[in-house]
C-alpha positions as CSV (number, residue, x, y, z in Angstrom):
1,M,0.0,0.0,0.0
2,A,1.3,3.4,-0.9
3,N,2.6,5.6,1.9
4,L,1.3,9.1,1.2
5,E,4.0,10.7,3.5
6,L,6.8,9.2,1.4
7,Y,5.3,10.8,-1.8
8,K,4.9,14.1,0.0
9,A,8.6,14.0,0.9
10,F,9.5,13.2,-2.7
11,Y,7.4,16.0,-4.1
12,T,8.7,18.6,-1.6
13,V,12.4,17.6,-2.3
14,A,11.8,17.8,-6.0
15,K,10.1,21.2,-5.7
16,C,12.8,22.6,-3.3
17,G,15.8,20.9,-4.8
18,S,17.2,20.5,-1.4
19,L,16.9,18.1,1.5
20,T,17.4,21.0,4.0
21,K,14.7,23.2,2.5
22,A,12.3,20.3,2.1
23,A,12.8,19.5,5.8
24,E,12.0,23.0,6.8
25,E,8.8,23.0,4.7
26,L,7.7,19.7,6.0
27,Y,8.6,20.6,9.6
28,I,10.7,17.4,10.1
29,S,14.4,16.7,10.3
30,Q,16.7,16.4,7.3
31,P,17.7,12.8,8.1
32,A,13.9,12.0,8.2
33,V,13.5,13.4,4.7
34,S,16.5,11.6,3.5
35,Q,15.3,8.3,5.0
36,A,11.8,8.8,3.4
37,I,13.4,9.3,-0.1
38,K,15.6,6.1,0.4
39,Q,12.5,4.2,1.5
40,L,10.5,5.3,-1.5
41,E,13.3,4.4,-3.9
42,T,13.6,1.0,-2.3
43,Q,9.9,0.5,-2.6
44,L,9.8,1.5,-6.2
45,G,13.0,-0.3,-7.1
46,G,15.0,2.6,-8.6
47,S,16.7,5.9,-8.1
48,L,14.5,9.0,-8.0
49,F,17.2,11.7,-7.5
50,I,20.7,12.5,-8.6
51,R,22.7,13.9,-5.6
52,T,24.9,16.8,-6.9
53,H,26.9,19.5,-5.2
54,K,24.0,21.9,-6.0
55,G,21.4,19.7,-4.3
56,M,18.9,17.2,-5.4
57,E,17.9,16.8,-9.1
58,L,15.2,14.4,-10.4
59,S,16.7,11.4,-12.3
60,E,15.8,11.2,-16.0
61,T,14.5,7.6,-15.9
62,G,12.9,7.7,-12.4
63,G,12.0,11.0,-10.7
64,K,11.1,13.0,-13.8
65,Q,8.8,10.2,-15.0
66,I,6.7,10.0,-11.9
67,F,6.8,13.7,-10.7
68,P,3.8,14.9,-12.8
69,L,1.7,11.9,-11.6
70,V,2.7,12.5,-7.9
71,E,1.9,16.2,-8.2
72,Q,-1.5,15.4,-9.7
73,A,-2.3,12.8,-7.0
74,L,-1.3,15.1,-4.1
75,K,-3.5,17.8,-5.5
76,L,-6.4,15.3,-5.6
77,F,-5.8,14.5,-2.0
78,E,-5.7,18.2,-1.1
79,E,-9.0,18.6,-2.9
80,V,-10.5,15.7,-0.9
81,E,-9.4,17.4,2.4
82,N,-10.8,20.8,1.3
83,R,-14.1,19.2,0.2
84,Y,-14.4,17.5,3.6
85,A,-13.5,20.7,5.4
86,E,-16.4,22.4,3.5
87,L,-18.8,19.8,4.9
88,K,-17.9,20.9,8.4
89,D,-18.7,24.6,7.6
90,T,-21.2,24.5,4.8
91,A,-24.8,23.3,4.8
92,T,-24.9,20.9,1.9
93,G,-26.0,17.3,1.3
94,V,-28.9,15.6,3.0
95,V,-30.6,15.9,6.4
96,R,-32.9,12.9,7.2
97,I,-35.6,13.8,9.8
98,C,-37.6,11.1,11.4
99,A,-41.0,11.9,13.0
100,S,-44.7,11.1,13.0
101,D,-47.0,13.0,10.7
102,T,-48.5,14.7,13.6
103,V,-45.2,16.0,15.1
104,A,-44.2,17.1,11.6
105,T,-47.4,19.0,11.1
106,H,-47.8,20.6,14.5
107,F,-44.2,21.1,15.6
108,L,-41.7,20.7,12.8
109,L,-43.4,22.5,9.9
110,P,-42.2,26.1,10.7
111,Y,-38.6,24.9,11.4
112,I,-38.5,23.0,8.1
113,K,-39.8,26.1,6.3
114,E,-37.2,28.4,7.9
115,Y,-34.4,25.9,7.4
116,H,-35.2,25.4,3.7
117,E,-35.3,29.2,3.1
118,K,-31.9,29.6,4.8
119,Y,-30.2,26.5,3.3
120,P,-31.9,25.7,-0.1
121,D,-29.0,23.5,-1.2
122,V,-29.7,21.0,1.6
123,N,-32.0,18.1,0.6
124,L,-34.4,17.6,3.5
125,I,-35.9,14.1,3.7
126,L,-38.8,13.6,6.1
127,Q,-39.3,10.0,7.1
128,N,-42.7,9.4,8.7
129,G,-43.3,6.7,11.3
130,T,-44.1,5.9,14.9
131,S,-41.6,6.4,17.7
132,G,-40.6,2.8,17.4
133,D,-39.9,3.3,13.6
134,T,-37.9,6.4,14.3
135,I,-35.7,4.7,16.9
136,E,-35.0,1.8,14.5
137,L,-34.0,4.3,11.7
138,L,-31.6,6.1,14.1
139,K,-30.1,2.8,15.4
140,N,-29.5,1.6,11.8
141,K,-27.9,5.0,10.8
142,K,-30.8,5.6,8.3
143,G,-31.8,8.9,10.0
144,D,-30.0,12.0,11.2
145,I,-32.5,13.5,13.6
146,G,-35.5,11.8,15.3
147,F,-38.5,13.0,17.3
148,V,-40.1,10.4,19.7
149,N,-42.6,10.2,22.4
150,L,-41.0,10.2,25.9
151,P,-40.0,8.5,28.0
152,I,-37.7,6.1,26.1
153,D,-35.0,3.7,27.4
154,D,-32.6,2.7,24.7
155,S,-28.9,3.0,25.1
156,E,-28.3,2.6,21.4
157,I,-29.5,6.2,20.6
158,N,-28.7,9.6,22.0
159,L,-31.6,11.4,23.7
160,V,-30.6,15.1,23.5
161,N,-33.5,16.9,25.2
162,S,-37.3,17.5,25.3
163,V,-38.6,19.8,22.7
164,M,-42.3,19.9,23.1
165,Q,-44.7,19.3,26.0
166,L,-48.0,17.4,25.3
167,H,-51.1,17.5,27.4
168,D,-53.5,14.6,26.6
169,T,-57.1,15.5,27.0
170,F,-60.6,14.6,25.8
171,V,-62.4,16.7,23.2
172,A,-65.9,16.4,21.8
173,G,-68.3,17.9,19.3
174,E,-71.8,19.2,19.9
175,R,-73.3,15.8,20.7
176,F,-71.4,15.6,24.0
177,Y,-71.3,19.2,25.0
178,E,-73.0,18.4,28.3
179,L,-69.7,16.9,29.4
180,T,-67.9,20.1,28.8
181,E,-69.9,22.2,31.2
182,G,-68.0,21.2,34.3
183,V,-65.4,18.8,35.7
184,V,-66.1,15.1,34.9
185,D,-64.9,12.0,36.7
186,L,-62.5,10.2,34.4
187,K,-64.2,6.9,35.2
188,R,-67.4,8.2,33.7
189,L,-65.9,8.3,30.3
190,Q,-65.8,4.5,30.3
191,D,-69.5,4.7,29.4
192,Y,-69.1,6.9,26.3
193,P,-67.8,6.1,22.7
194,L,-64.1,6.9,22.7
195,L,-61.9,7.5,19.8
196,M,-58.2,6.6,20.5
197,L,-55.0,5.8,18.6
198,E,-54.0,2.2,18.0
199,L,-52.7,0.3,21.0
200,S,-49.3,-0.1,19.3
201,T,-48.6,3.7,19.6
202,A,-46.7,5.2,22.5
203,T,-49.5,7.7,23.1
204,R,-52.2,5.1,23.6
205,Q,-50.0,3.0,25.8
206,A,-49.2,5.9,28.1
207,I,-53.0,6.7,28.4
208,V,-53.9,3.1,29.0
209,S,-51.2,2.7,31.6
210,F,-52.3,5.8,33.6
211,A,-56.0,4.7,33.4
212,H,-55.1,1.3,34.7
213,S,-53.2,2.8,37.6
214,Q,-56.5,4.6,38.6
215,G,-58.5,1.4,38.3
216,I,-60.1,2.7,35.1
217,H,-60.4,0.8,31.8
218,L,-60.8,3.0,28.7
219,H,-61.9,0.9,25.8
220,P,-62.2,2.8,22.5
221,E,-65.1,2.2,20.3
222,I,-63.0,3.1,17.3
223,E,-59.2,2.8,17.0
224,L,-57.3,4.9,14.4
225,A,-53.8,5.4,13.1
226,S,-54.4,9.1,12.2
227,L,-55.0,12.0,14.6
228,E,-56.4,14.1,11.8
229,L,-59.1,11.5,11.1
230,M,-59.8,11.3,14.8
231,V,-60.4,15.0,15.0
232,E,-62.9,14.9,12.1
233,L,-64.8,12.0,13.7
234,A,-65.0,13.9,17.0
235,K,-66.3,17.0,15.2
236,S,-69.0,14.9,13.5
237,G,-70.2,13.6,16.9
238,I,-69.2,9.9,16.4
239,G,-67.3,9.8,19.6
240,I,-65.0,11.6,22.1
241,A,-61.4,11.9,21.1
242,C,-58.4,11.4,23.4
243,I,-55.8,13.7,21.9
244,P,-53.0,16.1,22.9
245,R,-54.5,19.6,23.5
246,E,-51.6,21.1,21.4
247,F,-52.8,19.3,18.3
248,V,-56.4,20.7,18.4
249,R,-55.7,24.3,19.4
250,H,-57.4,25.6,16.3
251,E,-60.5,23.5,16.7
252,L,-60.8,24.5,20.4
253,E,-60.3,28.2,19.6
254,S,-62.9,28.1,16.8
255,G,-65.4,26.2,18.9
256,A,-65.5,23.2,16.5
257,L,-64.5,21.1,19.5
258,R,-64.8,21.6,23.2
259,E,-62.5,20.1,26.0
260,I,-63.8,17.8,28.6
261,V,-62.0,18.5,31.9
262,T,-61.5,15.3,33.9
263,V,-60.5,14.4,37.4
264,P,-57.9,13.1,37.5
265,A,-56.4,14.8,34.4
266,L,-54.3,12.7,32.1
267,P,-50.6,13.3,32.8
268,S,-48.5,15.4,30.5
269,R,-46.0,13.9,28.2
270,A,-43.2,15.2,26.0
271,I,-41.6,14.9,22.5
272,G,-37.9,14.2,22.7
273,L,-35.2,15.0,20.2
274,C,-32.9,12.0,19.5
275,L,-29.7,11.4,17.5
276,P,-27.8,8.3,16.3
277,K,-25.3,7.1,18.8
278,N,-21.6,7.9,18.3
279,E,-22.3,9.7,15.0
280,T,-20.4,12.8,13.9
281,L,-22.8,15.5,13.1
282,T,-22.5,17.4,9.8
283,F,-22.7,21.2,9.7
284,A,-26.1,20.8,8.0
285,V,-27.5,18.7,10.8
286,K,-26.0,21.1,13.5
287,E,-27.7,24.1,11.8
288,F,-31.1,22.3,11.9
289,L,-30.6,21.5,15.6
290,K,-29.8,25.2,16.3
291,L,-33.2,26.1,14.9
292,I,-35.0,23.6,17.2
293,S,-33.1,24.6,20.3
294,P,-30.0,26.7,20.9
295,A,-29.3,24.5,23.9
296,T,-29.1,21.5,21.7
297,E,-26.0,22.8,19.9
298,K,-24.2,23.5,23.2
299,K,-24.9,19.9,24.4
300,E,-23.5,18.4,21.2
301,Q,-20.2,20.4,21.2
């Protein structure tokens, strides 16, 4: 295998015409330069220089023949180093963001818009899925940034911080407005048609776990994979939706839905920002993290 340092020594000696000057330029000793030239000559099987009283001259059948190729190769390596350095200071390439449709719509959308306007050369790829899907993408190095429901306990990914608080609640359309007039015992909702996410989701599991701890069993009449569809069904009066308040702010403010205040209230949750474990962050990824939270950048440095 070629030793790049030997070729750098050859190129510098040829350019300077002197072992002493080459040593000064390479910041190594003259004997080290001389040894590098001897080692390369042995490796190639021929003389590269003619030693004269004036200094070092390239040999006709050796040094002069390979000098243009070595010069070209070293310039290519320099270009590689420069290109990689640009990646550390320039937002280019691809940023793969993993999140659910709901998180993307209600949390990420303004950040994605701002980032795209600031760095139009970066290709943003949004990979939709559950928290479990997101974790698997990060673990397999197929995602750069992930947003998951907390808490999580997985040592194979890096949980950076919490970026959004969620407050699960119950909302209903006009058919169930009588429940919105005061405070309702949570157990009472067992007798009403409930709309909830599928049991496989972290959101549903958190709600079920809390309800069971209170001796309450909330069995949905309809299970859905989409919060957006759940909202529409609640507005039409088909059932009472269990959903984070943050995701129905518009409907609550417009009066299309009303909140049912329960005792006890469902506990708050959070969305966490995660990164692949032991992965060097590109400049493009770091810039996106800075938009989400200035504290994120400090934790990653």
